C-alpha positions as CSV (number, residue, x, y, z in Angstrom):
1,V,66.4,102.1,182.6
2,P,66.3,103.8,179.8
3,P,64.8,102.2,176.7
4,V,67.9,102.9,174.6
5,A,71.1,103.2,176.8
6,P,73.3,105.8,175.8
7,G,76.0,104.5,173.5
8,T,74.2,101.0,172.8
9,A,76.3,99.8,169.8
10,A,74.4,97.5,167.0
11,T,76.7,95.5,164.7
12,G,75.3,97.1,161.9
13,G,76.2,96.5,158.2
14,T,74.1,93.8,156.4
15,T,74.3,91.5,159.0
16,A,71.6,90.0,160.4
17,V,73.1,90.6,163.8
18,G,72.8,94.5,162.9
19,F,69.4,94.1,162.0
20,D,68.0,92.3,164.6
21,T,69.7,94.3,167.2
22,L,68.4,97.4,165.6
23,L,64.8,95.5,165.0
24,Q,64.8,94.8,168.7
25,R,65.6,98.3,169.8
26,A,62.8,99.4,167.5
27,E,60.2,97.0,169.5
28,T,61.6,98.3,172.9
29,L,61.3,101.6,172.0
30,L,57.6,101.1,171.4
31,T,56.7,98.8,174.4
32,G,59.5,100.1,176.8
33,G,60.9,97.0,177.2
34,V,60.0,94.5,180.2
35,P,58.1,96.5,183.1
36,D,59.0,96.1,186.4
37,P,56.4,94.4,188.4
38,A,57.5,95.9,191.5
39,D,56.9,99.4,190.3
40,P,54.0,100.8,191.3
41,D,53.8,103.8,188.4
42,L,54.6,101.1,185.9
43,T,52.1,98.7,187.0
44,A,49.5,101.2,186.7
45,A,50.8,102.3,183.2
46,V,50.5,98.4,182.3
47,A,47.1,98.5,183.5
48,A,46.0,102.0,181.6
49,L,47.0,100.3,178.4
50,D,45.8,96.9,179.0
51,T,41.9,99.2,179.8
52,T,42.2,100.5,176.5
53,A,43.9,97.8,174.5
54,R,40.8,95.7,176.1
55,G,38.4,97.8,175.2
56,L,39.8,97.9,171.0
57,W,40.1,94.0,171.8
58,D,36.3,93.5,172.6
59,T,35.1,95.6,170.0
60,L,36.9,94.9,167.0
61,D,35.4,93.0,164.8
62,R,37.1,89.5,163.8
63,G,33.9,87.8,161.8
64,A,34.4,86.7,158.3
65,G,32.0,88.7,156.7
66,R,33.4,92.2,158.2
67,T,33.9,95.2,156.2
68,A,35.8,97.4,158.8
69,L,37.9,96.5,161.9
70,W,35.6,99.0,164.3
71,S,31.7,100.2,163.0
72,D,32.7,103.3,164.4
73,L,35.5,103.6,161.5
74,A,34.1,102.2,158.6
75,P,33.9,102.7,155.7
76,L,37.6,101.2,155.9
77,T,38.7,102.8,152.9
78,A,38.4,106.1,154.1
79,P,41.6,107.3,155.2
80,G,40.7,109.1,158.1
81,N,39.2,105.4,158.9
82,F,41.9,103.4,157.5
83,G,45.1,105.5,159.1
84,Q,43.1,105.0,163.0
85,S,42.5,101.3,162.6
86,Y,46.5,100.9,162.2
87,T,46.4,103.1,165.1
88,R,44.5,101.1,166.8
89,L,46.3,98.2,166.0
90,R,49.4,99.5,167.1
91,T,48.0,99.6,170.5
92,L,46.6,96.3,170.4
93,A,49.9,94.9,169.4
94,T,52.1,97.0,171.8
95,A,49.4,95.4,174.5
96,W,50.1,92.1,173.2
97,A,54.1,92.8,173.5
98,T,53.7,93.8,177.0
99,E,53.9,91.7,179.9
100,G,51.5,92.1,182.3
101,T,48.5,92.9,180.0
102,S,45.6,90.5,179.8
103,L,46.5,90.2,176.0
104,A,50.2,89.7,176.6
105,G,51.7,86.9,174.3
106,S,48.2,85.1,173.2
107,A,48.3,83.6,170.2
108,E,44.6,84.4,169.6
109,V,45.6,87.5,169.3
110,A,48.6,87.7,167.4
111,A,46.5,85.6,164.8
112,A,43.6,88.1,165.0
113,L,46.5,91.0,164.1
114,V,47.9,89.7,161.2
115,A,44.6,89.2,159.9
116,A,43.3,92.6,160.4
117,L,46.6,93.6,158.8
118,R,45.9,91.5,156.0
119,F,42.4,92.6,155.6
120,T,43.1,96.7,155.3
121,H,45.8,96.0,153.1
122,D,43.6,94.1,150.6
123,T,40.8,96.5,151.4
124,A,41.6,99.9,151.8
125,Y,45.4,100.6,151.8
126,N,47.7,99.0,149.0
127,P,49.5,99.7,146.2
128,T,46.8,100.2,143.8
129,R,44.7,102.6,145.8
130,P,45.2,106.2,144.5
131,E,45.4,109.2,147.5
132,T,42.2,110.6,148.1
133,G,41.6,113.0,151.2
134,N,44.0,114.2,153.5
135,W,47.4,113.4,152.1
136,W,48.9,112.5,155.6
137,F,47.3,109.4,156.3
138,W,48.8,107.8,153.5
139,E,52.2,109.0,153.7
140,I,52.7,109.4,157.5
141,G,49.9,108.0,159.5
142,A,49.2,104.9,158.0
143,P,52.5,103.7,156.8
144,R,54.3,104.6,160.6
145,A,51.5,102.6,162.5
146,L,52.0,99.9,159.9
147,M,55.5,99.6,160.1
148,D,55.0,99.5,163.8
149,C,53.1,97.1,164.1
150,A,55.5,94.6,161.5
151,V,58.0,95.7,163.9
152,V,56.3,94.4,166.9
153,L,54.7,91.3,165.0
154,R,57.8,90.3,163.2
155,D,58.4,86.9,163.9
156,R,54.3,86.3,163.5
157,L,53.6,87.6,160.0
158,P,54.1,85.8,156.9
159,A,56.8,86.8,154.4
160,A,54.4,87.6,151.7
161,D,52.7,89.9,153.9
162,L,55.5,91.7,155.0
163,A,56.5,92.1,151.5
164,D,53.4,92.9,151.0
165,Y,53.3,95.8,153.7
166,L,57.3,96.9,152.8
167,A,55.4,97.6,149.0
168,V,52.8,99.7,149.7
169,V,54.9,102.1,152.2
170,D,57.3,102.3,148.9
171,R,54.7,103.3,147.0
172,F,53.1,105.7,149.5
173,C,56.2,106.8,151.6
174,P,59.3,105.8,149.2
175,D,61.5,108.4,150.8
176,A,61.7,111.3,153.4
177,D,62.5,114.2,151.0
178,R,59.3,114.5,148.6
179,R,55.5,114.4,149.4
180,T,54.6,111.4,147.3
181,N,51.2,112.9,145.6
182,Y,53.6,116.2,144.7
183,P,56.8,115.3,144.1
184,A,57.7,118.9,143.4
185,L,57.2,119.8,147.2
186,A,60.0,119.1,149.3
187,E,59.4,118.2,152.7
188,T,60.1,120.0,155.8
189,G,60.4,120.5,159.6
190,A,57.9,117.5,161.4
191,N,56.9,115.9,158.4
192,R,60.3,115.3,156.7
193,T,61.3,114.0,160.2
194,D,58.3,111.5,160.5
195,K,59.0,110.3,157.2
196,A,62.5,109.4,157.9
197,V,61.2,107.0,160.6
198,V,59.3,105.2,158.3
199,V,61.6,104.9,155.8
200,A,63.9,103.6,158.7
201,L,61.6,100.8,160.2
202,R,60.7,99.8,156.1
203,G,64.8,99.6,155.9
204,L,64.9,97.3,158.9
205,L,62.0,95.5,158.5
206,G,63.5,94.9,154.8
207,R,67.1,94.2,155.7
208,D,67.4,97.3,153.3
209,P,70.9,99.2,153.7
210,D,69.8,101.7,151.3
211,K,67.0,102.4,153.1
212,L,68.6,103.0,156.1
213,V,71.0,105.4,154.6
214,S,68.0,107.3,152.7
215,A,66.5,107.9,156.1
216,R,69.5,109.1,158.3
217,D,70.2,111.5,154.9
218,A,67.0,112.9,154.8
219,L,67.4,114.6,158.2
220,S,70.2,116.4,156.8
221,D,68.7,116.8,153.5
222,V,71.5,115.4,151.4
223,R,69.7,115.1,148.0
224,D,69.3,118.9,148.1
225,A,72.8,119.8,149.6
226,G,70.9,120.7,152.8
227,R,68.1,123.1,152.0
228,N,65.5,121.2,154.2
229,S,67.9,119.7,156.7
230,L,66.4,119.6,159.8
231,F,69.8,120.6,161.4
232,R,70.3,124.0,160.2
233,Y,68.6,127.6,161.2
234,A,66.1,128.8,159.0
235,S,65.9,132.2,157.7
236,S,62.4,132.1,156.3
237,G,59.5,129.2,156.2
238,D,60.1,125.9,158.0
239,G,62.2,124.7,160.8
240,F,64.1,126.1,163.8
241,Y,65.4,129.8,163.9
242,E,68.3,131.1,165.9
243,D,65.8,133.3,168.2
244,G,63.8,129.9,169.1
245,S,61.4,130.5,167.0
246,F,60.1,127.5,165.2
247,V,57.5,127.5,162.1
248,Q,55.8,125.0,160.2
249,H,53.5,125.5,157.3
250,D,55.2,128.0,156.5
251,V,53.7,131.2,158.5
252,V,52.5,129.3,161.8
253,A,54.0,129.2,165.3
254,Y,54.4,125.7,166.3
255,T,56.9,124.7,168.5
256,G,54.0,123.0,170.6
257,T,52.8,120.6,167.8
258,Y,54.9,120.2,164.5
259,G,57.9,121.4,166.5
260,V,57.4,118.5,169.2
261,V,57.0,115.7,166.6
262,L,60.0,116.9,165.1
263,L,61.8,116.5,168.4
264,S,60.3,113.4,169.3
265,G,61.3,112.2,165.6
266,T,64.3,113.2,165.5
267,A,65.4,111.6,168.9
268,H,63.4,108.2,167.5
269,L,65.8,108.1,164.6
270,L,69.3,109.0,166.7
271,A,68.3,106.7,169.5
272,L,67.4,104.0,167.1
273,L,70.3,103.8,164.8
274,A,73.2,104.9,167.4
275,G,76.1,102.8,167.4
276,S,75.1,101.3,163.7
277,E,76.8,101.9,160.6
278,W,74.0,104.4,159.8
279,A,74.3,106.6,162.9
280,V,73.4,110.1,162.5
281,T,76.9,111.7,162.3
282,D,76.2,115.2,161.4
283,P,77.7,118.0,163.1
284,Q,75.1,120.3,162.9
285,V,72.9,117.8,164.9
286,S,74.1,120.5,167.6
287,V,71.1,122.3,166.3
288,M,68.8,120.0,167.6
289,Y,70.3,120.3,171.0
290,E,70.4,123.8,171.1
291,A,66.6,123.8,170.1
292,V,65.9,121.9,173.7
293,E,66.7,125.2,175.8
294,R,66.4,127.6,173.1
295,T,63.0,127.1,171.7
296,F,61.2,124.6,173.7
297,A,62.3,125.1,177.4
298,P,60.7,129.2,176.9
299,V,57.3,127.8,176.0
300,V,56.8,124.6,178.8
301,F,55.5,125.9,182.2
302,D,56.1,123.3,184.5
303,G,55.3,120.6,182.0
304,L,52.5,122.1,180.3
305,M,53.3,123.2,176.4
306,M,51.8,126.8,175.8
307,D,48.8,126.9,174.1
308,S,50.4,130.2,172.0
309,V,52.6,127.8,170.0
310,R,50.2,124.7,169.3
311,G,48.3,126.7,166.4
312,R,45.0,124.7,165.7
313,A,45.8,122.0,168.2
314,V,44.1,123.9,170.8
315,S,41.1,122.4,169.5
316,R,41.7,119.0,169.6
317,E,40.0,117.3,172.9
318,R,42.7,114.3,173.3
319,A,45.4,116.8,173.1
320,G,45.6,120.1,175.5
321,D,48.8,121.5,177.0
322,H,49.7,119.2,179.2
323,R,49.7,116.1,176.4
324,D,51.8,118.1,174.4
325,G,54.0,119.3,177.1
326,A,54.5,115.5,178.1
327,A,55.3,114.4,174.6
328,A,58.1,117.2,174.7
329,L,59.0,116.0,177.8
330,A,59.2,112.5,176.4
331,A,61.3,113.7,173.4
332,I,63.5,115.6,175.4
333,L,64.4,112.4,177.5
334,L,64.8,110.3,174.6
335,L,67.6,113.0,173.1
336,A,69.3,112.6,176.3
337,S,70.1,109.3,176.2
338,G,72.5,109.6,173.4
339,A,73.3,113.3,173.8
340,P,76.6,114.6,175.2
341,A,76.6,114.9,178.6
342,A,77.1,118.9,179.0
343,Y,73.7,118.9,177.6
344,A,71.6,115.9,178.7
345,D,72.7,116.6,182.5
346,R,71.2,120.3,182.0
347,W,68.3,119.0,180.0
348,R,67.2,116.1,182.7
349,A,67.7,118.7,185.4
350,L,64.9,121.0,183.9
351,V,62.5,117.7,182.9
352,K,63.0,116.7,186.7
353,G,61.7,120.3,187.9
354,W,58.6,120.1,185.1
355,L,57.9,116.7,186.5
356,V,57.9,117.6,190.0
357,R,55.8,120.6,189.5
358,N,53.1,119.5,187.4
359,R,51.1,117.2,189.8
360,A,47.7,118.6,188.1
361,T,48.1,116.7,185.4
362,P,51.1,114.0,186.4
363,F,53.2,112.8,183.9
364,E,52.8,109.0,184.8
365,T,49.1,109.6,183.9
366,L,49.8,110.5,180.3
367,A,53.0,108.7,179.3
368,T,53.6,105.5,177.8
369,L,55.9,102.9,179.2
370,P,59.2,103.6,177.7
371,Q,58.5,107.3,178.4
372,L,57.6,106.4,182.2
373,A,61.0,104.4,182.3
374,L,62.8,107.6,181.2
375,A,61.2,110.0,183.5
376,K,61.6,107.5,186.3
377,A,65.5,106.8,185.9
378,V,65.7,110.8,186.3
379,L,63.4,111.1,189.5
380,D,64.8,108.5,191.1
381,D,68.1,109.4,190.4
382,G,69.5,111.6,193.4
383,T,72.4,113.1,191.5
384,V,70.1,115.0,189.1
385,P,68.6,118.1,190.5
386,V,65.1,119.4,190.5
387,G,65.6,122.1,188.0
388,P,64.0,125.5,188.6
389,R,61.2,127.2,186.8
390,T,62.8,129.0,183.8
391,T,62.7,132.9,184.4
392,G,63.6,135.2,181.5
393,S,61.9,137.2,178.5
394,S,61.9,136.1,175.1
395,V,60.9,137.7,171.4
396,F,60.8,135.6,169.3
397,A,60.6,138.0,166.5
398,D,60.6,134.9,164.0
399,M,57.5,133.9,164.6
400,D,55.5,137.0,166.4
401,R,55.6,135.3,169.8
402,V,56.7,137.1,173.2
403,V,57.0,135.0,176.4
404,H,57.7,136.3,179.4
405,R,58.7,134.3,182.4
406,R,58.6,135.0,186.3
407,P,59.5,132.7,189.4
408,G,55.9,132.4,190.0
409,W,54.0,133.3,186.7
410,A,54.2,133.8,183.1
411,C,52.8,135.6,180.3
412,A,52.7,135.2,176.3
413,L,51.8,137.1,173.9
414,S,50.4,135.3,170.4
415,L,50.5,138.1,167.6
416,S,50.4,138.0,163.8
417,S,51.0,140.1,160.8
418,K,51.8,139.7,157.0
419,R,54.6,137.4,158.0
420,I,53.3,134.8,160.7
421,S,49.1,133.8,160.7
422,A,47.2,135.1,162.8
423,Y,45.6,131.2,163.1
424,E,45.5,127.9,161.1
425,A,42.6,126.2,160.7
426,G,41.3,123.1,158.3
427,N,40.1,119.6,157.8
428,G,37.6,120.9,160.6
429,E,40.0,121.8,163.0
430,N,40.3,125.0,165.0
431,L,36.8,126.5,164.2
432,H,36.5,129.3,166.1
433,G,40.0,130.6,166.3
434,W,39.4,133.6,164.8
435,Y,41.0,135.8,167.6
436,T,43.9,134.0,169.3
437,G,46.6,135.9,166.9
438,D,45.6,138.7,167.5
439,G,47.5,139.8,170.7
440,M,45.6,137.2,173.2
441,T,47.5,137.5,176.0
442,Y,48.1,134.0,178.7
443,L,48.4,134.4,182.0
444,Y,50.1,131.4,183.3
445,D,50.0,130.7,187.5
446,G,52.0,128.4,188.8
447,D,49.2,127.5,191.7
448,D,46.5,126.8,188.5
449,L,47.9,125.0,186.1
450,R,44.6,123.8,184.5
451,Q,43.6,127.1,183.0
452,Y,43.6,126.6,179.7
453,N,43.3,122.1,179.7
454,D,40.1,122.2,181.9
455,G,37.5,122.5,179.4
456,F,38.8,126.1,178.2
457,W,38.5,126.2,174.1
458,P,35.0,124.5,173.5
459,T,33.6,127.0,176.5
460,V,35.5,130.3,176.5
461,D,33.7,132.6,174.9
462,P,35.6,133.0,171.2
463,Y,35.1,136.8,170.6
464,R,36.5,137.7,174.1
465,L,40.2,136.2,174.2
466,P,41.8,137.8,177.0
467,G,44.2,141.5,175.8
468,T,42.5,141.2,172.0
469,T,40.4,144.4,170.7
470,V,37.8,142.9,168.7
471,D,35.1,144.2,166.6
472,T,32.0,142.4,167.8
473,R,30.3,141.4,164.5
474,P,29.4,137.3,164.1
475,R,31.9,135.3,162.3
476,A,31.5,131.9,160.3
477,D,33.1,128.9,161.4
478,L,37.0,128.7,159.7
479,G,38.2,125.2,158.2
480,T,35.1,123.3,157.6
481,G,36.7,122.5,154.0
482,A,39.4,120.0,153.1
483,G,43.4,121.0,154.1
484,T,44.3,123.4,156.3
485,S,44.1,127.6,155.8
486,T,45.8,130.1,157.3
487,H,44.8,133.8,157.8
488,R,47.7,136.6,157.6
489,P,46.7,140.2,158.3
490,S,48.0,142.9,156.8
491,N,49.9,144.7,159.2
492,A,53.6,145.1,159.8
493,V,54.4,145.3,163.1
494,A,54.1,142.4,165.3
495,G,57.0,141.8,167.8
496,G,59.1,144.2,170.2
497,A,62.3,144.4,171.8
498,V,63.8,142.1,175.0
499,L,66.4,144.1,177.4
500,D,69.0,141.9,179.3
501,G,65.9,139.1,179.1
502,R,64.3,140.8,181.9
503,Y,62.4,143.5,179.9
504,V,60.0,143.9,177.1
505,A,58.4,146.3,175.3
506,A,55.9,144.6,173.1
507,A,53.5,146.0,169.7
508,M,51.3,144.6,167.8
509,E,48.8,146.7,164.9
510,V,45.3,145.6,164.6
511,L,44.3,146.2,160.8
512,G,41.4,145.3,159.4
513,A,40.8,141.5,159.6
514,P,38.2,140.1,156.8
515,D,35.1,142.2,156.9
516,T,36.0,145.1,159.3
517,T,37.5,148.5,159.2
518,L,38.9,148.0,162.6
519,R,42.6,149.4,163.2
520,A,44.5,149.7,166.9
521,R,47.9,150.1,167.9
522,K,48.6,147.7,170.8
523,S,51.2,147.7,173.3
524,W,52.5,145.3,176.1
525,F,55.0,146.6,178.4
526,L,56.4,143.5,180.1
527,L,58.3,144.3,183.6
528,D,59.4,142.5,187.0
529,N,55.7,142.1,188.8
530,A,53.8,143.7,186.3
531,V,52.5,143.6,182.6
532,I,51.5,147.4,181.4
533,A,49.0,147.4,178.2
534,L,47.7,150.5,176.2
535,G,45.9,151.0,173.1
536,A,45.4,153.5,171.1
537,G,44.1,155.0,167.7
538,I,41.2,152.6,168.1
539,T,38.8,153.4,165.1
540,A,36.0,152.0,163.5
541,T,33.4,152.8,160.8
542,D,31.0,149.4,160.6
543,G,28.3,150.8,163.3
544,R,29.4,148.0,165.5
545,R,30.7,147.7,169.1
546,I,34.6,147.3,169.2
547,E,35.8,145.6,172.6
548,T,39.2,145.4,174.3
549,V,39.1,142.2,176.6
550,V,41.1,142.5,179.7
551,E,40.7,139.1,181.2
552,N,38.3,135.9,180.6
553,R,39.7,133.8,183.5
554,N,38.0,130.0,183.4
555,L,37.0,129.7,186.8
556,G,36.6,125.8,186.2
557,A,33.4,124.0,186.8
558,G,31.8,125.4,190.2
559,G,34.3,128.5,190.6
560,R,33.1,131.1,192.7
561,H,36.5,133.3,192.7
562,R,35.9,136.8,195.0
563,L,35.9,139.9,192.1
564,L,36.7,143.0,194.2
565,V,36.2,146.4,192.3
566,D,37.7,149.8,194.0
567,G,37.6,147.5,197.2
568,V,34.0,146.5,197.1
569,R,32.8,143.0,196.6
570,Q,30.9,141.8,193.4
571,P,28.3,139.0,193.7
572,V,28.9,135.5,192.8
573,E,25.6,134.5,190.9
574,Q,26.0,133.4,187.8
575,G,24.6,135.9,185.0
576,W,25.5,138.8,187.4
577,T,27.3,141.6,185.2
578,H,27.9,145.3,185.8
579,E,29.6,148.6,184.0
580,F,31.8,150.4,186.3
581,D,32.2,153.9,185.6
582,G,35.7,155.4,186.7
583,A,37.2,152.0,187.7
584,R,40.6,152.0,189.5
585,W,41.5,148.9,190.1
586,A,39.6,145.4,190.3
587,H,41.4,142.1,192.1
588,V,40.3,138.3,191.1
589,E,41.0,135.8,194.0
590,G,43.5,133.6,192.9
591,V,44.3,135.7,190.3
592,G,45.9,138.9,190.9
593,G,45.6,142.4,190.0
594,Y,44.2,145.0,187.5
595,V,44.7,148.4,187.4
596,F,43.6,151.4,185.4
597,P,45.6,154.0,185.5
598,D,43.5,156.6,183.8
599,R,40.4,154.8,185.4
600,A,37.7,153.2,182.9
601,T,34.6,152.0,182.2
602,L,34.8,148.3,183.4
603,H,32.6,146.3,181.9
604,A,32.3,142.7,184.3
605,L,30.2,139.4,183.8
606,R,30.2,136.2,185.2
607,E,29.1,133.4,183.4
608,Q,28.5,129.7,182.6
609,R,29.1,128.5,179.2
610,T,28.4,125.2,177.5
611,G,29.8,124.2,174.6
612,T,31.4,120.5,173.0
613,W,34.4,119.9,171.6
614,R,32.8,119.1,168.6
615,D,31.7,122.4,168.1
616,I,35.5,123.6,167.6
617,N,37.2,120.0,165.9
618,S,35.2,117.5,163.6
619,G,38.6,116.4,161.9
620,A,38.8,112.8,160.7
621,D,41.1,112.2,163.3
622,T,40.9,114.8,166.0
623,G,37.1,115.3,166.2
624,G,36.1,116.1,169.5
625,G,33.0,114.8,171.2
626,T,29.4,115.9,171.7
627,D,29.2,115.6,175.2
628,P,28.3,119.4,176.9
629,V,31.1,120.6,178.8
630,T,30.2,123.7,181.4
631,R,32.4,126.1,182.8
632,R,32.1,129.4,184.9
633,Y,34.0,132.3,183.6
634,L,34.2,135.8,185.0
635,T,35.3,138.2,182.2
636,L,36.3,141.9,182.3
637,W,36.7,144.1,179.5
638,V,36.8,148.2,178.0
639,D,33.4,148.8,175.9
640,H,35.0,151.4,173.2
641,G,31.3,152.0,171.6
642,T,30.2,151.8,168.3
643,S,32.2,153.0,165.8
644,P,35.0,154.4,168.1
645,A,37.4,156.9,167.0
646,D,40.7,157.3,168.0
647,A,39.9,155.6,171.1
648,R,42.2,154.1,173.7
649,Y,42.7,152.0,176.8
650,S,45.3,151.2,179.4
651,Y,45.4,148.7,181.9
652,V,47.7,146.6,184.2
653,L,48.2,143.2,185.3
654,L,49.7,142.2,188.2
655,P,50.1,138.4,188.1
656,G,49.9,136.8,191.7
657,A,49.5,140.4,193.7
658,S,47.2,140.5,197.0
659,A,43.9,142.8,197.1
660,V,45.8,144.9,199.4
661,A,48.9,145.0,197.2
662,T,46.8,145.9,194.3
663,A,44.9,149.0,195.4
664,A,48.4,150.2,197.3
665,W,49.6,150.0,193.4
666,A,47.0,151.9,192.3
667,R,47.8,154.6,194.8
668,S,51.5,154.4,194.4
669,R,51.7,154.3,190.8
670,P,55.5,152.6,190.8
671,V,54.8,152.7,186.5
672,R,54.4,155.7,184.8
673,I,52.3,155.8,181.5
674,V,54.1,159.0,179.6
675,A,52.8,158.2,176.1
676,D,49.6,156.3,174.5
677,D,48.4,158.1,171.6
678,A,48.7,156.8,167.7
679,T,52.4,158.2,167.7
680,A,54.1,156.1,170.8
681,Q,53.0,154.3,173.9
682,A,55.8,154.5,176.1
683,V,56.1,153.7,180.1
684,E,58.5,154.7,183.0
685,V,59.7,152.7,186.0
686,R,61.8,155.0,187.9
687,R,62.5,153.0,190.7
688,A,64.1,150.3,188.0
689,G,65.3,153.5,186.3
690,L,63.9,151.9,182.8
691,T,62.0,153.8,180.0
692,A,60.2,151.7,177.5
693,V,58.4,153.3,174.6
694,N,57.0,151.5,171.3
695,F,57.2,154.2,168.3
696,W,54.4,154.4,165.9
697,G,56.1,156.6,163.4
698,A,59.1,158.8,163.7
699,G,58.9,161.0,167.1
700,T,59.5,161.8,170.9
701,A,58.2,160.2,173.6
702,A,60.0,160.0,177.6
703,G,62.4,162.3,176.2
704,I,63.6,159.7,173.7
705,T,63.6,160.6,170.0
706,A,62.9,157.9,167.1
707,S,64.0,158.5,163.7
708,G,60.8,155.8,162.5
709,P,58.7,153.2,164.1
710,A,61.1,151.1,166.4
711,S,61.2,149.2,170.3
712,V,63.0,151.1,172.5
713,L,64.4,150.6,175.9
714,V,66.9,152.2,178.1
715,Q,68.0,151.3,181.8
716,H,70.1,153.8,183.9
717,H,72.2,151.2,185.9
718,G,74.6,152.5,188.2
719,G,77.0,154.5,186.0
720,Q,75.7,152.4,182.9
721,V,72.9,153.0,180.4
722,R,71.8,150.1,178.5
723,V,69.8,150.2,175.4
724,A,67.6,147.6,173.5
725,V,66.3,148.8,170.3
726,A,63.8,146.9,167.8
727,D,62.3,147.3,163.9
728,P,59.1,145.0,164.9
729,G,57.3,145.9,161.1
730,R,60.6,145.6,159.7
731,T,60.1,148.8,157.2
732,L,63.4,150.1,157.8
733,T,67.0,150.0,157.1
734,T,68.5,152.3,159.3
735,L,67.0,153.6,162.5
736,S,68.3,156.3,165.1
737,V,67.9,157.1,168.5
738,E,68.8,159.9,170.7
739,L,68.4,159.6,174.4
740,P,68.2,162.7,176.2
741,F,70.7,162.6,178.9
742,P,75.1,162.6,178.1
743,V,76.7,159.7,177.7
744,R,80.9,159.8,177.7
745,S,81.6,156.5,176.0
746,V,80.3,153.2,174.6
747,V,81.3,149.9,176.8
748,D,80.2,147.5,174.3
749,A,77.5,147.6,171.6
750,D,76.3,145.0,168.5
751,A,78.1,145.6,165.7
752,S,74.8,147.0,163.8
753,V,75.2,149.4,166.6
754,S,77.0,152.8,166.3
755,V,76.8,155.6,168.7
756,A,77.9,159.4,169.0
757,P,78.4,160.2,172.6
758,G,77.5,163.6,174.1
759,R,75.2,165.5,175.5
760,R,72.5,164.2,173.7
761,P,74.0,160.7,172.3
762,V,72.5,159.3,169.2
763,L,72.4,155.6,168.5
764,T,72.3,154.3,164.7
765,V,71.0,150.7,164.4
766,A,71.1,149.0,161.2
767,V,67.9,147.4,161.5
768,G,67.9,145.8,158.0
769,G,67.2,142.4,157.2
770,S,67.8,141.9,161.0
771,R,64.1,140.3,160.6
772,G,62.7,142.6,163.8
773,H,65.5,141.2,166.2
774,T,67.0,143.0,169.3
775,H,69.8,145.2,168.8
776,R,71.8,145.9,171.9
777,A,74.3,148.6,173.3
778,V,75.9,149.0,176.7
779,L,77.1,152.9,177.3
780,S,78.9,154.9,180.4
781,R,77.4,158.1,181.6
């Protein structure tokens, strides 16, 4: 059963019963309650917890003259070290409170934990110490773990000790509204949620109703009249956007990490306070409910969280798309425990589908006991259907991301602009993230869920990320200093238009990143069974080679996937490389096909690459290991030469296609490229009656005329014409689009679109202020 049943009531108020009920609930949210010894999954989870906790217990320094709790976390006074020490103590406390572990109920363990908390307070984390280093450890990481420990050990803690721990929280996290070491800064997004949970737990342990009010009200930002409410749609900066975007750190697409933390923390507080007088009653909580399907579901693929929205966390060895995906699933299930049935029923079916389809990294191997209990309740409930894989297309204009999903595969584009950062690095994290926001193209295959979590990031060539056009200059490591930093390029265009949630025209201009004159205009047209990638105006004057990377596939530790080029099988030996003049098509076994409509001088390379997680992340609490990781890669790229002038490329991805189907596609050309230059890039899909164009300025392509830069899709369907238009550069106020065929009337149109029917109808679109979102019209011929 869920650790917090829907509608569970507490008497609330300032009575002991109310606080005791909520404190027990807080403990259950940590431990999952009493595990069923007859359930093999739960007993396995208990055993896993026991193994981890026993390792910590055996290495915990319990000596009288100790200077740290664990030898690898010395000196204890360093923020990263006391922060992680509290986290380890929480794991020990959880094991002590969980029936079935070897530490359960041990008086010796309880006494050691009480003493360790006292020692850490006196040595490293107390109100007399000034904040140094990373503020997060002082104001979020340490106080949250400390309060969790106090919840579990509340009957064993001396009153004086508890009072000291509440006092240190009051010093470093007195409320969720402000950054303690910078009081002028209002907390936003995930940080606000994290702090609200800390304040709520402090309120329960101190039996302080004002603290509980403060925690609850922080979610809605009562202090600042809702300006930073987690239950509102943002139009800039941090938070949820109506188009499904989620932004943190003002300019970073962060659904997969900070977004999940926000969702998890909010779900935790909603469940913790449900039925009490401090329950969340803000009607705008519906924004959080809507976010499950609007914001999170599109970027979860069979339980994996897409790396394009995980920011610097892609460099964390102990994270990974499967772990952040599992955290999202757990948060959604916890949120469902108290949400209205209309939402909760859909979410449970959605999550059940993710749980069933991901056997590469099963949820039960990643989840805590309370998370596993929630998941098993769904899996064992025959009335909950297995939700199908999410399909459809999304242009998340407010975070420069595109996601295109089909029944067997998905494609995600990671773009950037002067509005959204190309990457975030800092505190030793994401040291090689230079090109992750330059159009990196992620291809997800339902039969291969390990592509990006099987040692990909420490071993992939960071100069050859799929989909990118790059200057081959050497780069210095990012993020080696304290604090986090971002890089926003100077281009305006990043985004596109989506037609009926099925087709996308996406575009990004690459403009002079640091130390390069490289310029390129890149388009992607995402269709039913293909992704058409076009590049034009590729120019640089620095005397270095410029490359466009078609594919760089992780083949695993021993992969020997067959490569065909124009039907000819190529060698499988590591280190093999070849240049193919005039290549028409290629096929990679188990991945799909690649077609080059204009022929290409295609370079191919098989290589075995070795790296370490420490190479890309040396963070205080996220740093990776130094053990070598080796993976095999198959790379395909186009070399534009040294200092190219107005170079171009065109290639087609056919995800999951067979070699026979790829060859047939190359012959039949079901998609026609009708423009690929610095003015416009356009394709026609005659069988679907679809024309898609990215205009880089005023011009005409495929018979469509635009008055300025725009993404335009037009589809004939029966007697109707469906049109989607966007201004992904956000440079215009009004845009006119002229169609090359007669239109009699308007069936339906957004309020921002006016239409003058006739032999050459003109749509006038008020794009100003629409932040790059799509405008739609349905016309009758």
